[in-house]
ZAMARGU-4260 file (C-alpha; in steps of 0.2 Angstrom, whole numbers, plus 5000, padded with zeros to 4 digits):
<rodrens>
0) 6220/5942/4511 | 6207/5945/4524 | 6197/5956/4512 | 6197/5942/4499 | 6191/5930/4512
5) 6176/5942/4517 | 6172/5945/4498 | 6171/5925/4496 | 6160/5924/4511 | 6149/5937/4505
10) 6148/5929/4488 | 6145/5912/4495 | 6130/5919/4506 | 6123/5928/4491 | 6124/5912/4479
15) 6114/5903/4492 | 6101/5917/4494 | 6099/5919/4475 | 6097/5900/4472 | 6084/5899/4486
20) 6074/5914/4479 | 6074/5912/4461 | 6083/5897/4453 | 6098/5907/4450 | 6115/5897/4452
25) 6133/5902/4450 | 6149/5893/4446 | 6167/5900/4443 | 6184/5896/4438 | 6201/5903/4440
30) 6211/5908/4424 | 6230/5906/4429 | 6235/5914/4413 | 6227/5931/4417 | 6226/5928/4436
35) 6207/5931/4436 | 6191/5923/4442 | 6177/5921/4430 | 6159/5918/4436 | 6145/5910/4426
40) 6127/5914/4433 | 6112/5905/4426 | 6094/5902/4427 | 6091/5883/4432 | 6074/5883/4422
45) 6079/5891/4406 | 6098/5889/4405 | 6100/5908/4401 | 6117/5913/4407 | 6129/5927/4409
50) 6147/5928/4412 | 6157/5940/4424 | 6174/5945/4427 | 6182/5958/4439 | 6186/5975/4429
55) 6200/5981/4440 | 6201/5998/4430 | 6182/6001/4434 | 6183/5992/4451 | 6167/5982/4447
60) 6161/5966/4441 | 6158/5968/4422 | 6147/5957/4411 | 6157/5948/4397 | 6151/5952/4379
65) 6152/5934/4373 | 6141/5922/4382 | 6135/5905/4381 | 6120/5902/4369 | 6103/5907/4376
70) 6098/5889/4376 | 6113/5879/4379 | 6104/5863/4382 | 6090/5862/4369 | 6075/5851/4374
75) 6080/5850/4392 | 6066/5843/4403 | 6072/5847/4420 | 6083/5860/4430 | 6099/5864/4421
80) 6116/5862/4429 | 6132/5870/4424 | 6150/5868/4430 | 6165/5878/4424 | 6183/5871/4423
85) 6199/5879/4418 | 6213/5868/4412 | 6230/5875/4416 | 6239/5864/4402 | 6227/5869/4389
90) 6225/5887/4396 | 6207/5885/4391 | 6190/5886/4400 | 6177/5872/4398 | 6158/5871/4403
95) 6148/5856/4405 | 6129/5859/4405 | 6117/5845/4409 | 6099/5841/4412 | 6096/5836/4430
100) 6081/5824/4425 | 6089/5815/4410 | 6107/5817/4412 | 6109/5823/4394 | 6124/5835/4394
105) 6134/5846/4381 | 6152/5852/4384 | 6158/5869/4378 | 6175/5876/4375 | 6181/5893/4371
110) 6185/5893/4352 | 6198/5907/4351 | 6198/5905/4331 | 6180/5910/4330 | 6179/5920/4347
115) 6164/5910/4353 | 6159/5896/4364 | 6158/5880/4354 | 6150/5863/4357 | 6163/5849/4359
120) 6161/5836/4345 | 6163/5822/4358 | 6150/5822/4372 | 6144/5810/4385 | 6130/5798/4380
125) 6112/5806/4380 | 6107/5794/4395 | 6124/5792/4403 | 6118/5779/4416 | 6111/5766/4404
</rodrens>
């Protein structure tokens, strides 16, 4: 347990340092089905991202082969925010990606039938505060 807490502290410090240096941010979710943590790392300027999981066999973090689109929020005018959520009832992961200037957002879900991240049909309004 102590080693897990130390790993989380190191990760938190690394996240803060990365964000301050080069616009890189991270978010994570815990998948209760496979009892694993997944991280989404992204560039706040471009939206380019990569997902990682712990590969216990190789004892290292591995990049997932299937990632979000290179431009997950077309025509963003500001910094891009992302948040991950794992729904225990659906046993599925969801991401919401938003433009920090306009508030425009797109929600993604894992489409297991097509083995890709797909946009949800129903999203928040393009200007959610009006």
